[in-house]
One Martini backbone bead per residue (centre of mass of N, CA, C, O) as a GRO file, in nm:
protein
  268
    1UNK     BB    1  17.459   3.579  14.510
    2UNK     BB    2  17.517   3.856  14.347
    3UNK     BB    3  17.361   4.084  14.503
    4UNK     BB    4  17.553   4.139  14.755
    5UNK     BB    5  17.809   4.216  14.576
    6UNK     BB    6  17.683   4.487  14.453
    7UNK     BB    7  17.687   4.691  14.691
    8UNK     BB    8  17.990   4.770  14.710
    9UNK     BB    9  18.006   4.868  14.418
   10UNK     BB   10  17.800   5.103  14.440
   11UNK     BB   11  17.945   5.255  14.668
   12UNK     BB   12  18.202   5.309  14.510
   13UNK     BB   13  18.068   5.474  14.283
   14UNK     BB   14  17.955   5.698  14.470
   15UNK     BB   15  18.225   5.806  14.580
   16UNK     BB   16  18.341   5.886  14.307
   17UNK     BB   17  18.116   6.088  14.225
   18UNK     BB   18  18.150   6.279  14.471
   19UNK     BB   19  18.446   6.349  14.417
   20UNK     BB   20  18.390   6.475  14.131
   21UNK     BB   21  18.164   6.690  14.225
   22UNK     BB   22  18.315   6.882  14.415
   23UNK     BB   23  18.465   7.067  14.208
   24UNK     BB   24  18.211   7.149  14.049
   25UNK     BB   25  18.067   7.291  14.286
   26UNK     BB   26  18.287   7.498  14.341
   27UNK     BB   27  18.270   7.627  14.059
   28UNK     BB   28  17.971   7.711  14.074
   29UNK     BB   29  17.995   7.897  14.319
   30UNK     BB   30  18.210   8.085  14.196
   31UNK     BB   31  18.035   8.164  13.954
   32UNK     BB   32  17.808   8.304  14.121
   33UNK     BB   33  18.001   8.517  14.246
   34UNK     BB   34  18.047   8.656  13.949
   35UNK     BB   35  17.751   8.690  13.909
   36UNK     BB   36  17.497   8.937  13.890
   37UNK     BB   37  17.259   8.697  13.944
   38UNK     BB   38  17.345   8.616  14.209
   39UNK     BB   39  17.297   8.528  14.508
   40UNK     BB   40  17.382   8.639  14.816
   41UNK     BB   41  17.485   8.358  14.952
   42UNK     BB   42  17.687   8.319  14.716
   43UNK     BB   43  17.843   8.597  14.701
   44UNK     BB   44  17.876   8.766  14.981
   45UNK     BB   45  17.754   9.055  14.905
   46UNK     BB   46  17.577   9.220  14.716
   47UNK     BB   47  17.283   9.265  14.597
   48UNK     BB   48  17.081   9.191  14.356
   49UNK     BB   49  16.996   9.254  14.022
   50UNK     BB   50  16.723   9.360  13.823
   51UNK     BB   51  16.646   9.228  13.504
   52UNK     BB   52  16.471   9.363  13.225
   53UNK     BB   53  16.266   9.238  12.956
   54UNK     BB   54  16.135   9.324  12.627
   55UNK     BB   55  15.877   9.217  12.406
   56UNK     BB   56  15.795   9.279  12.071
   57UNK     BB   57  15.473   9.242  11.909
   58UNK     BB   58  15.393   9.223  11.576
   59UNK     BB   59  15.050   9.280  11.453
   60UNK     BB   60  14.807   9.231  11.213
   61UNK     BB   61  14.479   9.343  11.198
   62UNK     BB   62  14.217   9.145  11.046
   63UNK     BB   63  14.137   8.986  10.786
   64UNK     BB   64  14.137   8.696  10.666
   65UNK     BB   65  14.210   8.525  10.381
   66UNK     BB   66  13.921   8.343  10.410
   67UNK     BB   67  13.724   8.562  10.423
   68UNK     BB   68  13.348   8.632  10.396
   69UNK     BB   69  13.326   8.917  10.481
   70UNK     BB   70  13.051   9.150  10.448
   71UNK     BB   71  12.899   9.454  10.365
   72UNK     BB   72  12.545   9.517  10.429
   73UNK     BB   73  12.249   9.642  10.366
   74UNK     BB   74  11.948   9.674  10.518
   75UNK     BB   75  11.655   9.648  10.413
   76UNK     BB   76  11.443   9.902  10.542
   77UNK     BB   77  11.630  10.054  10.707
   78UNK     BB   78  11.607  10.300  10.974
   79UNK     BB   79  11.694  10.611  11.091
   80UNK     BB   80  11.608  10.758  11.380
   81UNK     BB   81  11.780  11.017  11.376
   82UNK     BB   82  11.712  11.105  11.087
   83UNK     BB   83  11.406  11.128  11.127
   84UNK     BB   84  11.415  11.342  11.348
   85UNK     BB   85  11.562  11.566  11.186
   86UNK     BB   86  11.359  11.590  10.955
   87UNK     BB   87  11.111  11.671  11.140
   88UNK     BB   88  11.247  11.919  11.269
   89UNK     BB   89  11.253  12.071  10.995
   90UNK     BB   90  11.007  11.884  10.858
   91UNK     BB   91  10.712  11.808  10.919
   92UNK     BB   92  10.675  11.456  10.817
   93UNK     BB   93  10.944  11.357  10.686
   94UNK     BB   94  11.020  11.123  10.880
   95UNK     BB   95  10.764  10.955  10.834
   96UNK     BB   96  10.803  10.917  10.529
   97UNK     BB   97  11.079  10.769  10.561
   98UNK     BB   98  10.979  10.531  10.750
   99UNK     BB   99  10.664  10.466  10.597
  100UNK     BB  100  10.588  10.695  10.399
  101UNK     BB  101  10.402  10.944  10.244
  102UNK     BB  102  10.130  10.896  10.418
  103UNK     BB  103  10.301  10.974  10.649
  104UNK     BB  104  10.275  11.279  10.828
  105UNK     BB  105  10.041  11.464  10.714
  106UNK     BB  106   9.945  11.613  10.972
  107UNK     BB  107  10.205  11.772  11.020
  108UNK     BB  108  10.203  11.919  10.749
  109UNK     BB  109   9.926  12.057  10.786
  110UNK     BB  110   9.997  12.205  11.050
  111UNK     BB  111  10.223  12.373  10.926
  112UNK     BB  112  10.056  12.518  10.711
  113UNK     BB  113   9.844  12.637  10.905
  114UNK     BB  114  10.039  12.795  11.087
  115UNK     BB  115  10.160  12.982  10.868
  116UNK     BB  116   9.896  13.103  10.771
  117UNK     BB  117   9.802  13.223  11.040
  118UNK     BB  118  10.045  13.401  11.093
  119UNK     BB  119  10.034  13.578  10.839
  120UNK     BB  120   9.740  13.677  10.858
  121UNK     BB  121   9.742  13.794  11.150
  122UNK     BB  122   9.977  13.988  11.121
  123UNK     BB  123   9.868  14.158  10.891
  124UNK     BB  124   9.599  14.234  11.028
  125UNK     BB  125   9.723  14.369  11.281
  126UNK     BB  126   9.889  14.586  11.131
  127UNK     BB  127   9.649  14.712  10.986
  128UNK     BB  128   9.490  14.793  11.243
  129UNK     BB  129   9.712  14.978  11.348
  130UNK     BB  130   9.708  15.175  11.111
  131UNK     BB  131   9.406  15.254  11.136
  132UNK     BB  132   9.431  15.380  11.417
  133UNK     BB  133   9.638  15.597  11.338
  134UNK     BB  134   9.462  15.729  11.122
  135UNK     BB  135   9.229  15.806  11.307
  136UNK     BB  136   9.397  15.996  11.494
  137UNK     BB  137   9.630  16.115  11.355
  138UNK     BB  138   9.811  16.401  11.333
  139UNK     BB  139   9.891  16.596  11.608
  140UNK     BB  140   9.991  16.860  11.451
  141UNK     BB  141   9.701  16.852  11.353
  142UNK     BB  142   9.413  17.025  11.439
  143UNK     BB  143   9.210  16.819  11.262
  144UNK     BB  144   9.253  16.592  11.423
  145UNK     BB  145   9.131  16.369  11.645
  146UNK     BB  146   9.420  16.415  11.767
  147UNK     BB  147   9.562  16.712  11.933
  148UNK     BB  148   9.770  16.942  12.067
  149UNK     BB  149   9.598  17.199  12.045
  150UNK     BB  150   9.339  17.094  12.182
  151UNK     BB  151   9.470  17.011  12.449
  152UNK     BB  152   9.606  17.284  12.523
  153UNK     BB  153   9.339  17.453  12.524
  154UNK     BB  154   9.188  17.274  12.746
  155UNK     BB  155   9.453  17.269  12.969
  156UNK     BB  156   9.705  17.463  12.951
  157UNK     BB  157   9.929  17.283  12.826
  158UNK     BB  158  10.243  17.159  12.749
  159UNK     BB  159  10.325  16.950  12.456
  160UNK     BB  160  10.636  16.884  12.443
  161UNK     BB  161  10.659  16.598  12.564
  162UNK     BB  162  10.456  16.466  12.367
  163UNK     BB  163  10.614  16.530  12.109
  164UNK     BB  164  10.866  16.365  12.180
  165UNK     BB  165  10.723  16.094  12.206
  166UNK     BB  166  10.614  16.079  11.916
  167UNK     BB  167  10.899  16.091  11.776
  168UNK     BB  168  11.025  15.834  11.931
  169UNK     BB  169  10.726  15.676  12.026
  170UNK     BB  170  10.428  15.610  11.894
  171UNK     BB  171  10.314  15.372  12.064
  172UNK     BB  172  10.328  15.517  12.339
  173UNK     BB  173  10.145  15.748  12.258
  174UNK     BB  174   9.888  15.580  12.195
  175UNK     BB  175   9.864  15.453  12.477
  176UNK     BB  176   9.825  15.720  12.629
  177UNK     BB  177   9.565  15.838  12.475
  178UNK     BB  178   9.392  15.582  12.547
  179UNK     BB  179   9.437  15.552  12.888
  180UNK     BB  180   9.474  15.853  12.966
  181UNK     BB  181   9.263  16.093  13.108
  182UNK     BB  182   9.439  16.359  13.056
  183UNK     BB  183   9.385  16.316  12.716
  184UNK     BB  184   9.075  16.346  12.645
  185UNK     BB  185   9.056  16.651  12.532
  186UNK     BB  186   9.205  16.577  12.245
  187UNK     BB  187   8.938  16.485  12.139
  188UNK     BB  188   8.704  16.466  11.911
  189UNK     BB  189   8.405  16.545  11.984
  190UNK     BB  190   8.327  16.276  12.161
  191UNK     BB  191   8.569  16.175  12.359
  192UNK     BB  192   8.471  15.899  12.460
  193UNK     BB  193   8.380  15.766  12.187
  194UNK     BB  194   8.639  15.820  12.028
  195UNK     BB  195   8.832  15.665  12.213
  196UNK     BB  196   8.682  15.391  12.199
  197UNK     BB  197   8.727  15.340  11.901
  198UNK     BB  198   9.033  15.340  11.917
  199UNK     BB  199   9.052  15.106  12.127
  200UNK     BB  200   8.915  14.888  11.950
  201UNK     BB  201   9.127  14.887  11.725
  202UNK     BB  202   9.366  14.808  11.911
  203UNK     BB  203   9.246  14.546  12.019
  204UNK     BB  204   9.222  14.399  11.749
  205UNK     BB  205   9.523  14.404  11.695
  206UNK     BB  206   9.614  14.246  11.947
  207UNK     BB  207   9.465  13.982  11.889
  208UNK     BB  208   9.610  13.915  11.620
  209UNK     BB  209   9.900  13.918  11.732
  210UNK     BB  210   9.853  13.695  11.939
  211UNK     BB  211   9.777  13.480  11.731
  212UNK     BB  212  10.052  13.482  11.589
  213UNK     BB  213  10.215  13.391  11.838
  214UNK     BB  214  10.061  13.129  11.881
  215UNK     BB  215  10.136  13.004  11.608
  216UNK     BB  216  10.438  12.988  11.669
  217UNK     BB  217  10.410  12.788  11.903
  218UNK     BB  218  10.277  12.562  11.737
  219UNK     BB  219  10.512  12.522  11.544
  220UNK     BB  220  10.722  12.433  11.749
  221UNK     BB  221  10.557  12.193  11.857
  222UNK     BB  222  10.536  12.042  11.588
  223UNK     BB  223  10.839  11.985  11.561
  224UNK     BB  224  10.879  11.823  11.821
  225UNK     BB  225  10.659  11.605  11.790
  226UNK     BB  226  10.751  11.504  11.511
  227UNK     BB  227  11.034  11.410  11.596
  228UNK     BB  228  10.946  11.201  11.808
  229UNK     BB  229  10.759  11.035  11.620
  230UNK     BB  230  10.978  10.958  11.411
  231UNK     BB  231  11.154  10.800  11.603
  232UNK     BB  232  10.938  10.593  11.683
  233UNK     BB  233  10.868  10.489  11.397
  234UNK     BB  234  11.153  10.386  11.322
  235UNK     BB  235  11.178  10.189  11.558
  236UNK     BB  236  10.932  10.014  11.487
  237UNK     BB  237  11.024   9.940  11.204
  238UNK     BB  238  11.290   9.787  11.299
  239UNK     BB  239  11.155   9.568  11.480
  240UNK     BB  240  11.040   9.399  11.235
  241UNK     BB  241  11.343   9.298  11.154
  242UNK     BB  242  11.464   9.133  11.403
  243UNK     BB  243  11.377   8.827  11.359
  244UNK     BB  244  11.598   8.809  11.102
  245UNK     BB  245  11.811   8.854  11.322
  246UNK     BB  246  12.158   8.752  11.405
  247UNK     BB  247  12.408   8.600  11.623
  248UNK     BB  248  12.737   8.483  11.528
  249UNK     BB  249  12.967   8.259  11.692
  250UNK     BB  250  13.320   8.187  11.620
  251UNK     BB  251  13.570   7.941  11.703
  252UNK     BB  252  13.941   7.901  11.691
  253UNK     BB  253  14.223   7.799  11.494
  254UNK     BB  254  14.503   8.011  11.364
  255UNK     BB  255  14.823   7.984  11.327
  256UNK     BB  256  14.834   7.911  11.650
  257UNK     BB  257  14.571   8.092  11.704
  258UNK     BB  258  14.318   8.241  11.833
  259UNK     BB  259  13.971   8.263  11.702
  260UNK     BB  260  13.714   8.522  11.670
  261UNK     BB  261  13.376   8.530  11.533
  262UNK     BB  262  13.139   8.792  11.457
  263UNK     BB  263  12.793   8.789  11.329
  264UNK     BB  264  12.540   8.939  11.141
  265UNK     BB  265  12.235   8.787  11.056
  266UNK     BB  266  12.017   8.737  10.773
  267UNK     BB  267  11.711   8.592  10.714
  268UNK     BB  268  11.535   8.464  10.404
   0.00000   0.00000   0.00000
């Protein structure tokens, strides 16, 4: 019987609350009208301005206080780049670094053989060149194997141009009297056989000098091949260590913030 009587009482309380809230709502609306952040339909005037604020958070990153992380060198690990550079400078050195002194010996022997061949062939070729020049003799001397006077007497030509060539470029002069038939008469004795002997000496010199240049090419190739092989050998050496290496990732919370730690481990 008391429940129906409570309905008018609740209605009366609601009317009183609404009447009290009306002035508060009017004050709130007028307050929005004066606020620079009030919406346009509340202010009834200019559009609102957007105010932005930025917060700067300074934090130092690094190892935590209880970190047990330490840096350690992996024993027997070899730098592939370092091995390559070592063999590029001294063939065989990178192989010895990667696998031991016994490795890369063939590259070292090839380097020694290449330098020996280059030095011997170059010196022999230069000596043969000098012997050929000595055989031809000084052209200004009429008793030389080839002389200006003998050629001028046989051809009635003026040797002035040939003399200038000899003074400026002796090698071009020797090539000319060896190959040009116009200067055959300048040779002593049997001109054909004498010139052929001179040509054979020059050809022997050319062969030895070509061999010296070929040795230089072999040396360069030995450096390149040795560098590539040292890189490969160091890489293969390191691959044998990889089964004992692993990556461990651990995550959690520390001081109210997430924390992730990754570490490379080696198992012994």
